[in-house]
Structure formats: structure tokens, C-alpha cells
C-alpha positions as CSV (number, residue, x, y, z in Angstrom):
1,M,0.0,0.0,0.0
2,K,1.3,3.4,-1.0
3,K,2.4,5.7,1.9
4,N,0.5,8.8,0.9
5,I,0.4,10.6,4.3
6,G,3.7,12.0,5.6
7,I,3.7,12.8,9.3
8,I,6.6,14.9,10.6
9,T,7.2,15.3,14.3
10,I,9.4,18.1,15.6
11,G,11.1,15.7,18.0
12,Q,12.1,12.1,17.2
13,S,10.1,9.3,15.6
14,P,8.2,7.2,16.3
15,R,5.8,9.3,18.4
16,T,4.5,6.3,20.3
17,D,2.3,8.7,22.4
18,I,0.4,10.1,19.4
19,L,0.5,7.3,16.9
20,P,-2.2,5.2,18.7
21,I,-4.6,8.2,18.4
22,I,-3.8,8.7,14.7
23,H,-4.1,4.9,14.0
24,E,-7.7,5.1,15.2
25,Y,-8.5,7.1,12.1
26,I,-5.7,6.4,9.6
27,D,-4.4,3.0,8.4
28,P,-0.7,2.7,9.6
29,K,0.2,1.2,6.2
30,V,-0.3,4.6,4.4
31,I,1.8,6.6,6.9
32,Y,5.4,7.7,6.4
33,H,6.5,8.9,9.8
34,V,9.8,10.8,10.5
35,G,11.2,13.2,13.1
36,V,13.2,16.4,12.7
37,L,15.6,15.2,15.3
38,D,16.0,11.6,14.0
39,G,19.6,10.5,14.0
40,L,21.0,13.6,15.8
41,S,23.4,13.3,18.7
42,S,22.5,14.7,22.1
43,E,25.0,17.5,21.6
44,K,23.4,18.5,18.3
45,I,19.9,18.5,19.9
46,E,21.2,20.6,22.8
47,S,22.5,23.2,20.3
48,L,18.9,23.5,19.0
49,A,17.6,24.9,22.3
50,P,16.2,28.4,22.2
51,E,18.3,31.4,23.2
52,V,17.5,33.1,26.6
53,D,15.4,35.9,25.0
54,E,13.9,33.8,22.2
55,K,10.1,33.8,22.0
56,Q,9.4,31.2,19.3
57,M,10.0,28.0,21.2
58,L,8.6,24.5,20.7
59,T,8.3,21.4,22.9
60,S,8.4,17.9,21.6
61,L,9.4,14.4,22.6
62,L,12.5,12.2,22.2
63,K,12.5,8.4,21.8
64,N,13.8,8.0,25.4
65,G,10.6,9.7,26.6
66,H,12.2,13.0,27.7
67,S,10.8,16.2,26.5
68,V,12.9,18.8,24.7
69,L,12.6,22.6,24.2
70,L,13.6,23.8,20.7
71,S,14.2,27.0,18.9
72,Q,11.8,27.3,16.0
73,Q,14.3,29.2,13.8
74,K,17.2,26.7,14.5
75,I,15.2,23.6,13.5
76,L,13.6,25.2,10.4
77,P,16.3,24.0,7.9
78,L,16.1,20.5,9.3
79,L,12.3,20.6,9.0
80,K,12.5,21.7,5.4
81,K,14.7,18.7,4.6
82,K,12.2,16.4,6.1
83,I,9.4,17.9,4.0
84,I,11.5,17.3,0.9
85,E,12.1,13.7,2.0
86,A,8.4,13.1,2.5
87,E,7.6,14.5,-1.0
88,E,10.3,12.2,-2.5
89,Q,8.4,9.3,-0.8
90,G,5.4,10.3,-2.8
91,C,3.2,11.5,0.1
92,K,0.1,13.4,-1.1
93,F,-0.4,15.0,2.3
94,I,2.3,16.1,4.7
95,W,1.1,16.7,8.2
96,L,3.3,18.7,10.5
97,L,2.8,17.2,13.9
98,C,3.0,20.5,15.7
99,T,0.7,23.4,16.5
100,G,3.4,26.0,16.0
101,S,3.3,28.5,13.1
102,F,5.7,28.1,10.2
103,P,4.9,30.7,7.5
104,E,8.2,29.9,5.7
105,L,7.3,26.3,4.8
106,K,6.1,25.2,1.4
107,T,5.8,22.1,-0.7
108,E,6.3,21.5,-4.4
109,K,3.7,18.7,-5.0
110,S,2.1,17.7,-1.7
111,F,-0.6,19.3,0.4
112,L,1.1,20.7,3.5
113,I,-1.1,20.5,6.6
114,E,-0.2,22.9,9.4
115,P,-2.6,22.4,12.3
116,D,-1.9,26.0,13.5
117,Q,-3.5,27.4,10.4
118,V,-6.3,24.9,10.2
119,I,-7.3,25.5,13.8
120,S,-6.9,29.2,13.7
121,E,-9.3,29.5,10.7
122,L,-11.7,27.1,12.1
123,L,-12.1,28.9,15.4
124,K,-12.6,32.3,13.6
125,V,-15.8,31.0,12.0
126,F,-17.3,29.8,15.3
127,N,-19.9,32.4,16.1
128,Q,-17.8,34.9,14.1
129,G,-15.3,34.8,17.0
130,E,-17.8,36.1,19.5
131,F,-16.9,33.6,22.3
132,K,-14.4,33.0,25.1
133,L,-11.6,30.6,24.4
134,G,-9.5,28.7,26.9
135,V,-6.0,27.7,25.7
136,L,-3.9,25.1,27.4
137,L,-0.2,25.4,26.7
138,P,2.8,23.2,27.6
139,K,4.7,26.3,28.9
140,M,3.3,29.7,29.9
141,E,6.2,31.4,28.0
142,Q,4.6,30.3,24.8
143,Q,1.6,32.6,25.3
144,I,3.2,35.6,23.5
145,Y,4.1,33.5,20.6
146,V,0.7,31.7,20.1
147,A,-1.5,34.8,20.8
148,P,-1.6,36.1,17.2
149,K,-3.4,33.0,15.9
150,Y,-6.3,33.8,18.3
151,Q,-6.7,37.4,17.4
152,G,-10.1,36.9,15.8
153,I,-11.6,35.7,19.0
154,R,-13.3,38.1,21.5
155,A,-11.7,36.8,24.7
156,V,-8.8,34.3,25.2
157,V,-7.4,33.1,28.5
158,Y,-4.3,30.9,29.0
159,T,-2.9,28.4,31.4
160,N,-0.3,25.7,31.2
161,L,0.2,22.0,31.8
162,S,2.9,20.1,30.0
163,P,1.8,16.9,28.1
164,Y,5.2,15.4,28.6
165,E,5.3,15.4,32.4
166,L,3.6,13.5,35.2
167,H,1.3,15.8,37.2
168,T,0.0,15.6,40.7
169,Q,-3.8,15.6,41.3
170,D,-3.4,19.1,42.7
171,K,-2.0,20.4,39.4
172,L,-4.7,18.7,37.4
173,N,-7.3,20.2,39.8
174,A,-5.8,23.6,39.5
175,T,-6.1,23.4,35.7
176,I,-9.7,22.3,35.9
177,D,-10.5,25.1,38.5
178,F,-8.9,27.7,36.2
179,F,-11.2,26.8,33.2
180,R,-14.2,26.5,35.5
181,K,-13.6,30.0,37.0
182,E,-13.0,31.5,33.5
183,Q,-16.3,30.0,32.2
184,C,-14.9,29.4,28.7
185,D,-17.2,28.6,25.8
186,L,-14.5,26.4,24.2
187,I,-11.1,24.9,25.2
188,I,-8.2,24.0,23.0
189,L,-5.3,21.8,24.1
190,D,-2.6,23.7,22.1
191,C,0.0,21.0,21.6
192,M,0.1,17.8,19.6
193,G,1.2,15.8,22.7
194,Y,-2.0,16.2,24.7
195,Q,-4.0,12.9,25.1
196,P,-7.7,12.0,24.8
197,K,-7.6,11.1,28.5
198,L,-6.9,14.8,29.5
199,K,-9.5,16.0,26.9
200,K,-12.2,13.7,28.5
201,L,-11.2,14.8,32.0
202,L,-11.5,18.5,31.2
203,Q,-14.6,18.1,29.1
204,E,-16.5,16.2,31.9
205,A,-15.2,18.4,34.7
206,T,-16.0,21.8,33.0
207,Q,-18.9,20.7,30.8
208,T,-17.2,22.6,28.0
209,K,-16.3,21.4,24.5
210,V,-12.6,20.6,24.2
211,I,-10.6,20.4,21.0
212,L,-7.7,18.0,20.7
213,P,-5.6,18.9,17.6
214,N,-4.2,15.4,17.0
215,Q,-7.7,13.9,16.9
216,L,-9.0,16.8,14.8
217,I,-6.4,16.5,12.0
218,S,-6.6,12.7,12.1
219,S,-10.3,12.8,11.5
220,M,-9.8,15.2,8.6
221,L,-7.4,12.9,6.9
222,A,-9.3,9.7,7.6
223,S,-11.5,10.0,4.6
224,D,-8.6,10.0,2.1
225,Q,-7.4,6.4,2.6
């Protein structure tokens, strides 16, 4: 079976935390999966960390289960190479497994799917942006960076909970209490690493619709198998 869906993670492949979610919608046989950091030494990965005053930072996962903080600008050349590789594999769709914004990226033949753009445009059409959105981020420092994509929405509030760390019940309760207090109309888990279990927990505890990006994009691609 032809591998017509390329999935590129910012960290290392395989993303064993996300692939089970994707496989519920997409046949594994059609997936070409690679990571921007595949094959890199620990020293090289450390050199891709953001500078002290850098705002455009991304979080992802290594094969050893450790999370990593990366500079978007530093990884951009590596990401472009992975996109070229996926096109050379004949992928019709290339899914960037990240909710960051990459305006510099382009493809020659494939459809490039950037969840950041998909979600941003989708949210803007909900009630013409007249609602209150709750955003969950891995790190609070990312708020300044992600804020522009939610400009079309009347009110946006942020809190953080990393998808790559174990959390105490107190921390989970604090996240729930935050969204309850803010009385959001909609919540988005703004990182590809968040899991359905957390989505369900927040949805049931707050009685608010929660968007999980990895599920959303998977369902969009499911019909093209």
C-alpha cells in the first residue's frame, strides 16, 4: 500500500504517544513517519535549544521519553529537509505534527497541513469569533508566541500543563479550576502531545467542549485512505 500521508514530528520518531490516536483514524500502512531530530546526537539536539530571550520555542518528545525545548528558527532548515524527503516518498499529504506557526514552509507537489493554520481559521468561523476561548499550553512562556493566531476571538485566556510530564492531582485540579472559573465557551489543548484522557477529564469536569488537535487532524485525513 502506498504511503501517501507523511507525518513529521518536531522531535524524534516514532511518536508512540500520538500514533495510537492517529491509527484510530488512519491506516498505519499509508503513513510515512519521521522526526526532525531523528539521527541527531544529544550534543546537536542541545545546540537547537532556544536562546535566553527567544520567544518562538517549541516542545516535543525524544524516543527516550524525555521532552525537549527547541528553537523554531534553529530547527527550520532540518524541518524543510524532512518535508523534501516526504515529498520524495510520494506523500500526497504532509502533516506537520506541531501546533506552531511556520509561514516559511512550502511544498512542491504535496498538500502541507499545518494544524496551526487549520485550527486558527476554524475557530474564527465559530460564532464569528464572539466567544471566550480557553487555551492550554505546555509552557506559559509560549503565550506571547501563540497569541496572534487567536486574534479573531473576542476573549482568550491561557494556562499551562505540559503533556510530557507527570502531574499531581493538585496540578490537574488547578487546571480544571482555572477553566471553571473563567467559564470558557470552548477549550483547546494547544500541543500535539496532549492525550484523549486529558480531553475527556477537562470536558467532563468543566462541561465545556474541548478540541484535541491530533484527533481533529486525524479525522480530517481519515476519509482519504
